[in-house]
C-alpha positions in Angstrom: 0.0 0.0 0.0 1.1 3.6 -0.6 2.2 5.4 2.5 1.4 8.8 1.1 -2.1 10.3 1.5 -3.8 9.2 -1.7 -7.1 8.2 -0.2 -8.0 4.5 0.5 -5.0 3.3 -1.4 -3.2 6.2 -0.6 -4.7 9.2 -2.5 -7.1 11.5 -0.8 -9.9 12.8 -3.0 -9.4 16.2 -1.3 -6.8 18.7 -2.4 -4.0 17.7 0.1 -0.7 18.8 -1.3 1.9 16.1 -2.0 5.5 16.3 -1.0 8.5 15.5 -3.2 9.2 12.4 -1.1 5.6 11.2 -1.5 5.7 11.7 -5.3 8.9 9.7 -5.5 7.3 6.8 -3.5 4.3 6.9 -5.8 6.4 6.7 -8.9 8.4 3.9 -7.4 5.3 1.8 -6.8 4.0 2.1 -10.3 0.6 2.1 -11.9 -2.3 0.2 -10.4 -6.0 0.2 -9.7 -6.0 3.8 -8.6 -2.9 5.3 -10.2 -2.0 6.1 -13.8 1.1 7.8 -15.4 0.9 9.8 -18.6 3.6 11.6 -20.5 1.2 14.3 -21.7 -2.5 15.3 -21.6 -4.6 13.6 -24.3 -7.8 11.6 -24.8 -6.3 8.6 -23.0 -6.1 10.8 -19.8 -9.9 11.4 -20.1 -10.5 7.7 -20.6 -8.7 7.0 -17.4 -10.6 9.8 -15.6 -13.9 8.1 -16.7 -12.6 4.6 -15.6 -11.7 6.0 -12.2 -15.0 7.7 -11.9 -16.9 4.5 -12.7 -14.8 2.4 -10.3 -13.2 3.6 -7.0 -11.5 6.9 -8.0 -7.8 7.5 -8.4 -5.1 9.8 -9.6 -3.5 10.5 -13.0 0.0 12.0 -12.9 1.0 13.8 -16.1 4.7 14.2 -16.8 5.8 10.6 -16.2 6.2 8.1 -19.0 5.3 4.4 -18.9 8.8 3.5 -17.8 8.2 5.6 -14.6 10.7 8.2 -15.8 9.9 11.8 -14.8 9.9 13.8 -18.0 7.8 16.8 -17.0 5.2 18.8 -19.0 4.9 22.5 -19.9 2.4 24.3 -17.6 1.2 27.7 -18.8 -1.1 30.2 -17.1 -4.3 28.6 -18.6 -3.1 25.0 -18.8 -4.9 23.7 -15.7 -8.2 25.4 -16.5 -8.1 24.2 -20.1 -7.7 20.6 -18.9 -10.5 21.0 -16.3 -12.8 22.4 -19.0 -11.9 19.7 -21.6 -12.5 16.9 -19.1 -15.8 18.5 -18.1 -17.0 19.0 -21.7 -16.0 15.6 -23.0 -17.5 13.5 -20.2 -21.2 12.7 -19.6 -22.4 13.4 -17.0 -19.7 16.1 -16.6 -16.8 15.1 -14.3 -15.1 17.8 -12.3 -11.5 17.1 -11.3 -9.0 18.7 -8.9 -5.6 19.4 -10.5 -2.4 20.3 -8.7 0.9 21.5 -10.4 4.1 20.3 -8.7 7.7 21.1 -9.4 9.9 18.0 -9.1 13.6 18.1 -9.9 13.0 21.4 -11.9 10.3 19.7 -13.9 6.5 20.3 -13.7 4.1 17.5 -13.2 0.3 17.7 -13.0 -1.6 15.6 -10.4 -5.3 15.0 -11.4 -7.4 13.7 -8.5 -10.6 11.8 -9.5 -13.3 10.9 -7.1 -15.6 7.9 -7.6 -18.6 9.5 -9.1 -22.0 9.1 -7.3 -24.0 8.9 -10.5 -22.8 6.1 -12.8 -21.9 5.3 -15.5 -19.8 8.1 -16.9 -19.0 8.1 -20.6 -16.4 9.6 -22.9 -17.3 10.0 -26.6 -20.2 7.6 -26.0 -18.0 4.9 -24.5 -18.0 3.6 -20.9 -14.8 2.5 -19.1 -13.9 0.8 -15.8 -10.6 0.3 -14.1 -9.3 -3.3 -13.8 -5.9 -3.5 -12.0 -3.6 -1.1 -14.0 -5.6 -0.7 -17.2 -8.9 0.7 -18.5 -11.5 -1.7 -19.9 -14.7 -1.0 -21.9 -17.9 -1.8 -20.0 -20.2 -4.4 -21.5 -23.8 -3.4 -22.1 -24.8 -5.5 -19.1 -22.3 -3.7 -16.9 -23.6 -0.3 -18.1 -27.1 -1.3 -17.2 -26.0 -2.6 -13.8 -24.2 0.6 -12.8 -27.2 2.6 -13.8 -29.5 0.4 -11.7 -27.2 0.5 -8.7 -27.1 4.3 -8.9 -30.8 4.6 -8.8 -31.3 1.8 -6.3 -33.3 -0.3 -8.7 -33.0 -3.5 -10.8 -33.7 -4.7 -14.3 -36.8 -6.6 -13.3 -38.3 -3.4 -11.7 -38.5 -1.7 -15.1 -41.8 -1.4 -16.9 -42.5 -4.1 -19.5 -43.6 -2.4 -22.6 -44.0 -5.7 -24.5 -46.7 -7.2 -22.3 -49.8 -6.1 -20.5 -52.1 -7.1 -17.7 -53.8 -9.4 -20.2 -50.7 -11.6 -20.2 -50.9 -12.1 -16.4 -52.6 -15.1 -14.8 -54.7 -13.8 -11.8 -55.0 -17.5 -10.7 -51.2 -17.6 -10.3 -51.3 -14.4 -8.3 -54.0 -15.9 -6.1 -51.8 -19.0 -5.6 -48.9 -16.7 -4.6 -51.1 -15.0 -2.0 -52.1 -18.4 -0.6 -48.5 -19.5 -0.3 -47.4 -16.2 1.2 -50.1 -16.3 3.9 -48.6 -19.5 5.2 -45.5 -17.5 6.1 -47.1 -14.3 7.4 -48.3 -13.3 10.8 -50.8 -10.9 9.2 -52.3 -12.5 6.1 -52.8 -10.7 2.8 -56.5 -10.1 2.3 -56.2 -7.9 -0.8 -57.4 -8.9 -4.3 -54.7 -10.2 -6.7 -54.8 -6.9 -8.6 -54.2 -4.9 -5.5 -51.4 -7.2 -4.4 -49.6 -6.5 -7.7 -50.0 -2.8 -7.1 -48.8 -3.0 -3.5 -45.7 -4.9 -4.5 -45.1 -2.3 -7.3 -45.5 -5.0 -9.9 -47.9 -2.6 -11.6 -46.7 0.9 -11.9 -48.0 3.8 -14.1 -50.8 1.5 -15.2 -48.3 -1.1 -16.7 -46.8 -4.3 -15.4 -43.1 -4.7 -14.6 -40.7 -7.2 -16.1 -40.8 -9.2 -12.8 -44.6 -9.3 -12.9 -44.6 -10.9 -16.3 -41.9 -13.4 -15.4 -43.5 -14.4 -12.1 -47.1 -14.6 -13.3 -47.1 -15.0 -17.1 -50.3 -16.7 -18.4 -48.5 -18.6 -21.1 -45.0 -19.9 -21.7 -42.3 -17.4 -22.5 -38.9 -17.7 -24.1 -37.5 -15.2 -21.6 -37.4 -17.8 -18.8 -36.3 -20.8 -20.8 -34.4 -23.5 -18.9 -32.9 -26.4 -20.8 -32.4 -29.7 -18.9 -30.7 -32.8 -20.1 -29.6 -36.3 -18.9 -26.2 -36.9 -20.6 -24.7 -40.4 -21.1 -21.5 -38.7 -22.3 -20.4 -35.1 -22.9 -22.2 -35.2 -26.3 -24.8 -37.9 -26.0 -28.2 -37.1 -24.4 -30.8 -39.7 -23.3 -33.5 -37.4 -22.0 -34.3 -33.7 -22.1 -36.8 -31.1 -21.0 -37.5 -27.5 -21.9 -39.2 -25.3 -19.3 -40.6 -21.9 -20.2 -43.2 -21.3 -17.5 -43.6 -18.7 -14.8 -40.7 -18.5 -12.3 -42.5 -19.7 -9.2 -43.7 -22.8 -11.1 -40.2 -23.6 -12.4 -38.8 -24.7 -9.1 -40.7 -28.0 -8.7 -40.5 -28.8 -12.4 -36.7 -28.5 -12.4 -36.3 -30.5 -9.2 -38.6 -33.2 -10.4 -36.6 -33.7 -13.6 -33.3 -33.8 -11.6 -34.9 -36.2 -9.1 -35.9 -38.5 -11.9 -32.3 -38.9 -13.1 -30.2 -39.2 -10.0 -29.7 -42.4 -8.0 -31.6 -43.0 -4.8 -31.0 -45.6 -2.2 -33.1 -46.9 0.7 -31.3 -47.0 4.0 -32.6 -49.3 6.9 -32.2 -47.2 10.0 -34.2 -49.3 12.5 -37.1 -46.8 12.3 -40.6 -47.7 11.2 -39.9 -46.2 7.7 -36.8 -46.7 5.6 -34.8 -43.6 4.8 -34.3 -42.3 1.2 -30.8 -41.2 0.4 -29.8 -39.5 -2.9 -26.5 -39.1 -4.6 -26.7 -35.4 -3.7 -28.0 -33.5 -0.7 -31.6 -32.5 -1.8 -31.6 -29.2 0.2 -28.5 -28.1 -1.6 -29.8 -28.9 -5.0 -33.0 -27.0 -4.1 -30.9 -24.0 -3.0 -28.8 -24.0 -6.2 -32.0 -24.1 -8.4 -33.5 -21.3 -6.4 -30.4 -19.2 -6.8 -30.4 -19.9 -10.5 -34.0 -18.6 -10.9 -33.6 -15.5 -8.6 -30.2 -14.4 -9.7 -30.3 -15.1 -13.5 -29.7 -12.3 -16.0 -33.0 -12.4 -17.8 -31.9 -9.6 -20.2 -29.4 -12.0 -21.7 -30.5 -13.9 -24.8 -29.1 -17.3 -23.7 -30.9 -19.9 -21.6 -30.2 -21.5 -18.2 -28.8 -25.0 -18.7 -28.7 -28.0 -16.4 -26.7 -31.1 -17.4 -27.0 -34.3 -15.4 -24.2 -36.8 -15.8 -23.5 -40.1 -14.2 -21.3 -38.5 -11.5 -22.0 -34.8 -11.6 -24.5 -32.1 -12.3 -23.7 -28.8 -14.0 -25.9 -25.7 -13.5 -25.2 -22.8 -15.8 -26.9 -19.4 -15.6 -26.6 -16.4 -17.9 -25.1 -13.4 -16.0 -21.8 -13.5 -14.0 -21.3 -12.3 -10.5 -22.2 -8.7 -9.9 -19.2 -6.4 -9.2 -17.5 -6.3 -6.7 -18.5 -9.9 -5.8 -15.9 -12.5 -6.6 -15.9 -16.3 -6.4 -13.5 -16.2 -3.4 -15.8 -13.7 -1.6 -18.8 -15.9 -2.4 -17.2 -19.0 -1.0 -15.9 -17.2 2.2 -19.3 -15.6 2.9 -17.5 -12.4 3.6 -19.7 -10.1 1.4 -22.9 -8.1 1.4 -25.7 -9.7 -0.6 -26.1 -8.2 -4.0 -29.5 -8.9 -5.8 -29.8 -8.7 -9.5 -33.6 -9.0 -9.5 -35.0 -7.3 -6.4 -38.7 -7.8 -7.2 -38.2 -11.5 -8.0 -36.2 -12.0 -4.9 -38.8 -10.2 -2.7 -41.6 -12.4 -3.9 -39.6 -15.6 -3.5 -38.9 -14.5 0.0 -42.6 -13.8 0.6 -43.5 -17.4 -0.1 -40.7 -18.8 2.0 -38.6 -20.1 -0.9 -35.6 -18.1 0.1 -34.9 -17.0 3.7 -31.3 -16.1 4.2 -29.1 -13.7 2.2 -25.4 -14.1 1.7 -24.8 -17.6 3.2 -26.2 -20.0 0.5 -22.9 -21.0 -1.0 -21.4 -21.9 2.4 -24.5 -23.9 3.3 -24.3 -25.8 0.0 -20.6 -26.6 0.4 -21.2 -27.6 4.1 -24.0 -30.0 3.1 -21.7 -31.7 0.6 -18.7 -32.0 2.8 -20.7 -33.4 5.8 -22.1 -36.1 3.5 -18.5 -37.0 2.5 -19.0 -35.7 -1.1 -16.5 -33.6 -3.1 -16.7 -29.9 -2.7 -18.9 -28.2 -5.3 -17.2 -26.0 -7.9 -18.3 -22.4 -8.4 -16.9 -20.4 -11.3 -17.5 -17.6 -13.7 -18.0 -19.3 -17.1 -18.3 -17.7 -20.5 -21.1 -15.1 -20.2 -22.5 -16.5 -17.0 -21.9 -18.5 -13.8 -21.6 -22.2 -13.4 -22.0 -24.5 -10.4 -20.8 -28.1 -10.6 -21.7 -30.7 -7.9 -20.2 -34.1 -7.8 -21.5 -37.4 -6.5 -19.4 -39.9 -4.5 -18.7 -41.8 -7.7 -16.9 -38.8 -9.3 -13.5 -39.4 -7.7 -13.8 -43.2 -8.3 -14.7 -42.6 -12.0 -11.8 -40.1 -12.4 -9.3 -42.7 -11.1 -10.7 -45.5 -13.2 -10.6 -43.3 -16.4 -7.1 -42.2 -15.6 -5.9 -45.8 -15.3 -7.7 -46.9 -18.5 -6.2 -43.9 -20.4 -2.7 -44.7 -19.1 -3.0 -48.4 -20.1 -4.3 -47.6 -23.5 -1.8 -44.9 -24.2 1.0 -47.1 -23.0 0.1 -49.7 -25.6 -0.1 -47.4 -28.6 2.2 -44.4 -28.0 5.2 -45.8 -29.8 6.2 -43.4 -32.6 3.4 -40.9 -31.9 3.8 -37.2 -31.6 2.7 -35.3 -28.5 -0.4 -34.0 -30.3 -1.3 -37.6 -31.5 -0.9 -38.9 -27.9 -3.3 -36.2 -26.7 -5.8 -37.2 -29.4 -5.6 -40.9 -28.2 -6.1 -39.7 -24.6 -9.2 -37.7 -25.6 -10.8 -40.5 -27.6 -10.1 -43.0 -24.8 -12.0 -40.8 -22.4 -14.8 -40.1 -24.8 -15.0 -42.3 -28.0 -17.8 -40.0 -29.3 -15.8 -36.8 -29.2 -15.6 -34.9 -32.4 -12.4 -33.8 -34.2 -13.5 -30.1 -33.6 -13.9 -30.7 -29.9 -10.5 -32.3 -29.8 -8.9 -29.5 -31.7 -10.2 -27.0 -29.0 -9.1 -29.3 -26.2 -5.5 -29.8 -27.4 -5.0 -26.3 -28.8 -4.5 -27.3 -32.4 -6.2 -26.0 -35.5 -9.0 -28.1 -37.0 -7.1 -28.7 -40.2 -4.0 -29.9 -38.3 -6.1 -32.1 -36.0 -7.7 -33.7 -39.1 -4.2 -34.4 -40.5 -3.2 -36.1 -37.3 -6.4 -38.2 -37.4 -5.4 -39.4 -40.9 -1.9 -40.3 -39.7 -3.3 -42.2 -36.7 -5.6 -44.1 -39.0 -2.8 -44.8 -41.5 -0.7 -46.2 -38.6 -3.5 -48.5 -37.6 -3.9 -46.8 -34.2 -7.4 -45.4 -34.8 -10.5 -46.4 -36.7 -13.9 -45.1 -37.2 -17.0 -47.2 -36.2 -20.2 -46.1 -37.8 -21.2 -42.9 -39.7 -19.8 -39.4 -39.1 -22.9 -38.5 -37.1 -23.8 -41.1 -34.5 -20.6 -43.2 -34.8 -17.6 -43.3 -32.6 -13.8 -43.7 -32.6 -12.0 -46.8 -31.5 -8.4 -47.2 -30.4 -6.7 -50.3 -31.9 -4.8 -51.9 -29.1 -1.7 -53.7 -30.2 
């Protein structure tokens, strides 16, 4: 950490003067989340100002090059005011900065202090930036929306839905919600379904919100699609289900499909009734499914996907973790709960489907560990978030596959290149894998992978059984 007063990381957002010693310490530390060096004032400086404004604030020092060499800048009578005006005029909303001129070793440098802006996001020439470590990154459309919603203490599902109307809402489903909610309330709801929608602000300005439509839609909707599949291999599916109904109704439908495809044992405990025991803790699966529905980014075009394998289940949801939440913070429980869909979360809480905020991941992990199961895996994946849970057979299967691969590869590796060995390993693990999938796995172009396939066939190591679609590869053991 910087020892000089540069607010939180060091730099104060106020106009505290910096000493020569402090400047030298800052230069020595180098650029980071809240510090940038520039040799001269240009548009890149304004990009950094915007990035700092949208993140946690910071300082730009002009007159130092990217090698941390102090080169200085010319400072005239109007220089500082011109820079202040240019930053103000080129940012939207306008950003006002504090600039200090300092003489260091007979050279002038300019210190531009930037506060985190209370109204986000800030743009420069129509582009929005954030600060990540020591560089500026363009915000995605989703991040721009998120910053805007956080600023105005709202969420995407709270917005008015201009594509649907009250005619698209099932009042029977609203009545069912009231009935479920009353089981968890000391003072029951005695309003009409229409009045309930208004009291929960699911109807505003005479129109329904996005949450209202997703929660109580009369008919199926593509916006809430969940794809479920039972996979025999990574590419072979034996059963599938597509769910497109209202969110409250999705919970039981999803859990029913999962329950249909996971193993269940009956344990004799000495009690009058035998005990059912599944491959996975049922309360944890339920919690994962509820989190998927409540925290999904419904503005994204892709679907939620659940893949059930012999020894694991993968849950994928569009929409990654909301900043500043990270996987490590999520697993530690050391964070404040951040809700992407406030209205959806509120109604799920009303009916008792979710109760506690900010401790779900730790409860899920605990339930797996106390049942002597592998720890679930939580990760940002592609354009969303993925949770993978493993059964007790997962580690056994991994060891068996590893041994089989080793034995097969040992028998056929003679005179094979490293890429060809990797192809053999991939096919041993999954005979139905495609050449394209292998090329991505081993980091080789599709054309080069096809060439290696041909060489393996010519050597008598590999042969194709069945057609291109529906067939599989076979390793010829010598």
